[in-house]
Backbone as numpy.savetxt, mean C-alpha at the origin, in Angstrom:
# Nx Ny Nz CAx CAy CAz Cx Cy Cz
-10.20 -12.02 2.63 -10.65 -11.37 1.41 -9.41 -10.89 0.67
-9.47 -10.97 -0.64 -8.32 -10.62 -1.47 -8.66 -9.43 -2.35
-7.77 -8.47 -2.39 -7.92 -7.25 -3.18 -6.67 -7.09 -4.03
-6.84 -6.83 -5.33 -5.70 -6.70 -6.23 -5.94 -5.50 -7.14
-5.02 -4.52 -7.08 -5.09 -3.36 -7.96 -3.75 -3.19 -8.65
-3.79 -2.63 -9.86 -2.56 -2.48 -10.65 -2.57 -1.10 -11.32
-1.48 -0.37 -11.15 -1.34 0.97 -11.73 -0.08 1.02 -12.57
-0.19 1.61 -13.75 0.93 1.71 -14.68 1.52 3.12 -14.58
2.83 3.20 -14.38 3.52 4.49 -14.31 4.72 4.48 -15.25
5.26 5.66 -15.55 6.34 5.79 -16.52 7.72 5.44 -15.96
7.95 5.67 -14.68 9.28 5.44 -14.09 9.61 3.95 -14.03
10.90 3.66 -14.01 11.37 2.26 -13.93 11.12 1.71 -12.53
11.12 0.38 -12.39 10.94 -0.20 -11.05 11.98 0.31 -10.04
13.22 0.48 -10.46 14.26 0.97 -9.54 13.93 2.40 -9.08
13.45 3.23 -9.99 13.08 4.60 -9.63 11.88 4.61 -8.69
10.90 3.75 -8.97 9.71 3.69 -8.11 10.12 3.20 -6.72
10.97 2.17 -6.66 11.43 1.66 -5.37 12.08 2.79 -4.56
12.93 3.58 -5.20 13.59 4.69 -4.51 12.57 5.75 -4.05
11.44 5.83 -4.76 10.43 6.83 -4.44 9.45 6.44 -3.35
9.54 5.21 -2.86 8.65 4.79 -1.78 9.18 5.34 -0.46
8.86 6.61 -0.21 9.38 7.36 0.93 8.25 7.77 1.86
8.64 8.39 2.94 7.67 8.94 3.89 6.74 9.93 3.18
7.31 10.78 2.33 6.50 11.79 1.62 5.46 11.11 0.72
5.84 10.05 0.01 4.88 9.34 -0.83 3.81 8.68 0.05
4.23 8.07 1.14 3.26 7.43 2.05 2.20 8.44 2.47
2.62 9.65 2.83 1.66 10.67 3.24 0.77 11.10 2.07
1.35 11.20 0.88 0.57 11.59 -0.30 -0.48 10.53 -0.65
-0.20 9.26 -0.34 -1.12 8.16 -0.65 -2.28 8.03 0.33
-2.21 8.73 1.46 -3.26 8.61 2.48 -4.60 9.04 1.91
-5.63 8.20 2.08 -6.95 8.59 1.59 -7.50 9.76 2.41
-8.48 10.48 1.86 -9.02 11.64 2.58 -9.79 11.28 3.85
-10.28 10.04 3.91 -11.03 9.62 5.10 -10.68 8.19 5.42
-10.50 7.81 6.65 -10.55 8.64 7.84 -9.28 9.47 7.98
-9.32 10.50 8.83 -8.10 11.28 9.07 -6.97 10.36 9.54
-5.75 10.63 9.05 -4.61 9.78 9.41 -3.45 10.65 9.86
-2.76 10.18 10.88 -1.55 10.83 11.36 -0.44 9.79 11.35
0.66 10.12 10.68 1.80 9.20 10.61 2.64 9.37 11.87
2.78 8.29 12.62 3.56 8.32 13.86 4.99 7.83 13.64
5.15 6.89 12.71 6.48 6.31 12.49 6.53 5.73 11.07
7.63 6.01 10.37 7.86 5.43 9.05 9.35 5.16 8.94
9.72 3.89 9.07 11.13 3.51 9.00 11.60 3.30 7.56
10.70 2.93 6.67 11.05 2.61 5.29 10.35 1.34 4.86
10.86 0.75 3.77 10.19 -0.39 3.13 11.06 -1.64 3.09
11.97 -1.77 4.03 12.84 -2.94 4.07 12.49 -3.80 5.27
12.81 -5.11 5.14 12.50 -6.07 6.20 12.94 -5.52 7.55
12.03 -5.61 8.52 12.30 -5.14 9.87 11.84 -3.72 10.12
11.55 -2.95 9.07 11.05 -1.59 9.24 9.62 -1.62 9.76
9.23 -0.55 10.41 7.89 -0.45 10.98 7.22 0.83 10.53
5.91 0.74 10.37 5.08 1.90 10.05 3.95 1.93 11.07
3.77 3.10 11.69 2.69 3.27 12.66 1.87 4.48 12.26
0.56 4.27 12.21 -0.34 5.39 11.93 -1.43 5.43 12.99
-2.04 6.59 13.08 -3.20 6.76 13.94 -4.35 7.19 13.03
-5.45 6.48 13.10 -6.63 6.77 12.29 -7.72 7.38 13.15
-8.50 8.28 12.56 -9.62 8.87 13.27 -9.21 10.15 13.97
-10.12 10.65 14.80 -9.90 11.90 15.51 -10.52 11.82 16.89
-10.00 12.65 17.78 -10.54 12.73 19.14 -10.53 11.39 19.84
-11.62 11.07 20.56 -11.66 9.81 21.30 -11.80 8.58 20.40
-12.03 8.79 19.11 -12.21 7.67 18.18 -10.89 7.28 17.49
-9.76 7.78 17.97 -8.47 7.44 17.36 -8.10 5.99 17.66
-7.58 5.33 16.61 -7.08 3.97 16.76 -5.72 3.87 16.08
-4.91 2.97 16.57 -3.56 2.81 16.03 -3.50 1.60 15.10
-2.68 1.75 14.06 -2.40 0.68 13.10 -0.89 0.60 12.98
-0.34 -0.55 13.31 1.10 -0.77 13.20 1.34 -1.93 12.25
2.21 -1.69 11.27 2.60 -2.74 10.32 4.10 -2.92 10.36
4.50 -4.16 10.15 5.91 -4.52 10.09 6.23 -4.97 8.67
7.34 -4.48 8.13 7.78 -4.94 6.82 8.45 -6.29 7.06
7.84 -7.35 6.53 8.32 -8.71 6.81 9.17 -9.28 5.68
9.10 -8.69 4.49 9.89 -9.16 3.35 10.17 -7.97 2.44
11.32 -8.02 1.76 11.58 -7.10 0.66 12.67 -7.72 -0.21
12.74 -7.28 -1.45 13.78 -7.80 -2.32 13.50 -7.50 -3.78
14.25 -8.20 -4.63 14.10 -8.08 -6.08 14.03 -9.48 -6.65
13.05 -9.72 -7.50 12.87 -11.03 -8.13 13.73 -11.10 -9.41
13.98 -12.32 -9.92 14.81 -12.48 -11.12 14.32 -11.68 -12.33
13.00 -11.42 -12.42 12.48 -10.68 -13.58 12.61 -9.16 -13.42
13.23 -8.71 -12.32 13.41 -7.27 -12.09 12.31 -6.64 -11.26
11.38 -7.45 -10.77 10.31 -6.93 -9.91 10.86 -6.65 -8.51
10.67 -5.43 -8.05 10.97 -5.09 -6.66 9.71 -5.38 -5.85
9.88 -5.73 -4.59 8.69 -6.00 -3.77 9.00 -5.75 -2.30
7.93 -5.50 -1.56 8.00 -5.53 -0.10 6.63 -5.88 0.42
6.59 -6.44 1.63 5.36 -6.91 2.24 5.22 -6.28 3.62
4.05 -5.66 3.87 3.78 -5.21 5.23 2.65 -6.04 5.81
2.83 -6.42 7.05 1.83 -7.23 7.76 1.41 -6.50 9.02
0.08 -6.47 9.23 -0.46 -5.78 10.40 -0.06 -6.46 11.69
0.44 -5.66 12.61 0.79 -6.15 13.95 -0.25 -5.70 14.97
-0.66 -4.44 14.86 -1.73 -3.88 15.70 -2.73 -3.27 14.73
-3.94 -3.81 14.71 -4.93 -3.41 13.72 -6.18 -2.84 14.38
-6.81 -1.87 13.72 -8.07 -1.36 14.25 -9.19 -2.36 14.00
-10.15 -2.40 14.92 -11.33 -3.23 14.72 -12.05 -2.71 13.48
-12.62 -3.56 12.70 -12.86 -4.98 12.90 -11.79 -5.88 12.27
-10.67 -5.30 11.79 -9.65 -6.12 11.14 -9.00 -7.08 12.14
-8.75 -8.31 11.67 -8.06 -9.33 12.47 -6.72 -9.70 11.85
-6.61 -9.57 10.51 -5.32 -9.83 9.86 -5.21 -8.94 8.63
-3.96 -8.63 8.28 -3.66 -7.74 7.15 -2.31 -8.12 6.58
-2.28 -8.37 5.28 -1.02 -8.61 4.56 -1.09 -7.86 3.24
-0.15 -6.96 3.03 -0.15 -6.10 1.84 1.19 -6.29 1.12
1.10 -6.94 -0.02 2.29 -7.17 -0.85 2.32 -6.09 -1.93
3.43 -5.36 -2.00 3.63 -4.32 -2.99 4.60 -4.88 -4.04
4.17 -4.90 -5.29 5.01 -5.38 -6.38 5.26 -4.23 -7.34
6.50 -4.04 -7.73 6.88 -3.01 -8.69 7.43 -3.75 -9.90
6.53 -4.13 -10.80 6.86 -5.01 -11.92 7.29 -4.21 -13.15
8.34 -4.67 -13.84 8.74 -3.99 -15.07 7.62 -4.07 -16.11
7.34 -2.95 -16.75 6.36 -2.91 -17.84 7.11 -2.94 -19.16
6.49 -3.45 -20.22 7.17 -3.55 -21.52 7.69 -2.22 -22.07
7.06 -1.10 -21.65 7.47 0.22 -22.16 8.61 0.85 -21.35
9.18 0.08 -20.40 10.24 0.62 -19.55 9.71 1.20 -18.24
8.40 1.30 -18.14 7.78 1.80 -16.92 7.58 0.69 -15.90
6.61 0.90 -15.04 6.36 -0.04 -13.94 4.86 -0.25 -13.75
4.50 -1.49 -13.44 3.17 -1.79 -12.93 3.30 -1.87 -11.41
2.65 -0.95 -10.72 2.62 -0.98 -9.25 1.40 -1.80 -8.86
1.66 -2.95 -8.25 0.58 -3.87 -7.89 0.37 -3.83 -6.38
-0.86 -3.62 -5.99 -1.29 -3.67 -4.59 -2.00 -5.01 -4.41
-1.40 -5.94 -3.70 -1.94 -7.28 -3.49 -2.22 -7.41 -1.99
-3.49 -7.29 -1.64 -3.88 -7.18 -0.23 -4.78 -8.35 0.17
-4.47 -8.92 1.32 -5.33 -9.94 1.92 -5.67 -9.46 3.33
-6.96 -9.41 3.64 -7.38 -8.99 4.98 -8.49 -9.91 5.47
-8.68 -9.89 6.79 -9.73 -10.72 7.38 -10.27 -10.01 8.62
-11.58 -10.14 8.80 -12.23 -9.67 10.03 -12.72 -10.93 10.76
-13.58 -10.74 11.73 -14.11 -11.89 12.46 -15.09 -12.71 11.64
-15.75 -12.06 10.65 -16.82 -12.72 9.91 -16.63 -12.54 8.40
-16.82 -13.61 7.67 -16.68 -13.55 6.21 -17.64 -12.52 5.62
-18.85 -12.44 6.15 -19.81 -11.46 5.66 -19.31 -10.03 5.81
-18.63 -9.75 6.90 -18.07 -8.42 7.12 -16.90 -8.18 6.16
-16.11 -9.21 5.89 -15.03 -9.09 4.89 -15.62 -8.60 3.57
-16.72 -9.21 3.17 -17.36 -8.88 1.90 -17.91 -7.45 1.94
-18.54 -7.07 3.05 -19.10 -5.73 3.18 -18.01 -4.65 3.14
-16.83 -4.96 3.67 -15.73 -4.00 3.68 -15.02 -3.88 2.33
-15.22 -4.85 1.46 -14.49 -4.88 0.19 -14.60 -3.57 -0.61
-15.81 -3.01 -0.83 -15.88 -1.76 -1.60 -15.14 -0.60 -0.93
-15.17 -0.56 0.39 -14.45 0.48 1.13 -12.95 0.32 0.94
-12.47 -0.90 1.10 -11.04 -1.17 0.93 -10.61 -0.86 -0.50
-11.40 -1.30 -1.47 -11.06 -1.07 -2.88 -10.94 0.43 -3.14
-11.89 1.21 -2.63 -11.87 2.66 -2.84 -10.65 3.29 -2.20
-10.31 2.85 -0.98 -9.15 3.42 -0.27 -7.86 3.25 -1.07
-7.76 2.15 -1.83 -6.54 1.90 -2.59 -6.65 2.34 -4.04
-7.84 2.43 -4.58 -8.02 2.90 -5.96 -7.61 4.36 -6.09
-7.78 5.14 -5.04 -7.41 6.56 -5.10 -5.89 6.76 -5.20
-5.12 5.71 -5.01 -3.67 5.81 -5.13 -3.19 5.97 -6.57
-3.97 5.46 -7.54 -3.55 5.50 -8.94 -3.13 6.89 -9.42
-3.98 7.91 -9.27 -3.58 9.25 -9.71 -2.35 9.78 -8.96
-2.23 9.43 -7.69 -1.05 9.87 -6.92 0.20 9.22 -7.51
0.16 7.93 -7.75 1.31 7.25 -8.35 1.71 7.89 -9.68
0.71 8.23 -10.52 1.03 8.82 -11.83 1.61 10.23 -11.68
1.16 10.98 -10.67 1.76 12.31 -10.42 3.22 12.17 -9.99
3.50 11.18 -9.14 4.84 11.02 -8.60 5.80 10.38 -9.60
5.31 9.40 -10.35 6.19 8.59 -11.19 5.93 8.75 -12.68
5.03 9.61 -13.06 4.77 9.90 -14.46 3.71 9.00 -15.07
2.98 9.62 -15.97 1.94 8.89 -16.68 2.60 8.23 -17.90
2.38 6.93 -18.08 3.00 6.27 -19.25 2.41 6.82 -20.55
3.23 6.85 -21.57 2.74 7.31 -22.87 1.96 6.20 -23.54
0.95 6.55 -24.25 0.15 5.54 -24.95 0.99 4.90 -26.05
0.93 3.61 -26.15 1.74 2.90 -27.13 0.97 2.68 -28.34
């Protein structure tokens, strides 16, 4: 299943790239399920992020590896995290983060996510949940990187 969200912020792609920190990662965490950050190395190839989701005996671990990062010729910064250890029912996870230059000098932060469970029907059922988990990031991004001015 493919999920694509785009948020416009005032800061430049270079500023946004510098702002992808542990503190931002924690600020982006959705309110549910509860999340505990176990490890955050950064957003460069070879870095790892480990979180624990849930509470009590229902805790599950999610580990992602940053498999790519760089800058494209058009000035877009990017990094890709791929799930290594995923909570059920997820079977695969690839999240490409694009920080694209906007015409106003700001940035379009693009969340390009591909995930899969055991069944296509379950992929479809999870789509609204996944969309909501990432849609709540928009206001956080604008608080951290500024709201673009209307042109």
